[in-house]
C-alpha positions in Angstrom: -38.3 -45.8 103.6 -35.3 -47.0 106.6 -35.5 -50.3 108.0 -33.5 -51.0 111.1 -32.2 -54.4 111.0 -33.8 -56.3 113.3 -36.8 -54.5 111.9 -39.6 -57.3 112.4 -41.4 -55.5 109.2 -38.1 -55.5 107.0 -38.4 -59.7 108.1 -42.2 -60.0 106.7 -41.5 -58.6 103.4 -37.7 -60.1 103.1 -40.2 -64.0 103.6 -42.8 -61.7 101.2 -40.6 -61.3 98.7 -38.4 -64.4 98.2 -42.2 -66.4 98.6 -43.2 -64.1 95.7 -40.1 -65.5 94.1 -40.7 -68.8 94.5 -44.0 -69.0 93.5 -43.3 -67.3 89.6 -40.6 -70.1 89.2 -42.8 -72.7 90.0 -45.6 -71.4 88.3 -43.3 -70.8 85.4 -42.2 -74.8 85.6 -46.2 -75.7 85.2 -46.5 -73.7 83.0 -43.8 -75.3 80.7 -44.4 -78.5 81.7 -48.3 -78.4 80.9 -48.5 -75.8 78.1 -47.4 -78.6 74.9 -50.0 -80.5 76.4 -52.6 -78.2 76.1 -51.6 -76.7 73.0 -51.5 -80.2 71.3 -54.9 -80.6 72.9 -56.4 -77.3 71.3 -54.8 -78.0 67.8 -56.5 -81.8 67.9 -60.3 -79.8 69.2 -59.8 -77.0 66.2 -59.3 -79.3 64.0 -61.7 -81.6 64.6 -64.0 -78.9 64.4 -67.0 -79.6 61.4 -65.8 -76.6 58.6 -68.5 -73.4 58.6 -69.4 -73.9 62.1 -70.4 -70.6 63.9 -67.6 -70.9 66.5 -65.4 -71.2 63.2 -64.0 -67.4 64.3 -63.7 -67.5 67.4 -61.6 -70.9 66.8 -59.6 -69.6 64.5 -58.3 -66.2 66.7 -57.8 -69.2 70.1 -56.1 -71.2 67.7 -53.3 -67.9 66.5 -52.9 -66.6 69.4 -51.9 -69.7 71.7 -49.4 -71.2 68.7 -48.0 -67.2 69.0 -47.5 -67.4 72.2 -45.7 -70.9 71.9 -43.7 -69.3 68.5 -42.4 -66.3 70.9 -41.8 -68.5 74.7 -43.3 -71.9 74.5 -45.5 -71.3 77.5 -48.0 -69.5 78.9 -46.6 -66.1 81.4 -49.0 -66.7 84.0 -47.6 -63.4 86.1 -46.6 -60.1 84.8 
């Protein structure tokens, strides 16, 4: 698609791209700040569960998944 320099549609598309990029940066900053606390709370909650509970397989899988994410990036990636 070709646009002239004064095309309003092109200007709107540029504004949308810049706004989207800014939102992604803000989400990443929020995730980097929030994830360690949430991860610690998950570990504490999992440790507080009595052994043999019927939810234990889910708790183990969730804890493993979150730990893998923490090891990979240190935070949850919110955009793809």
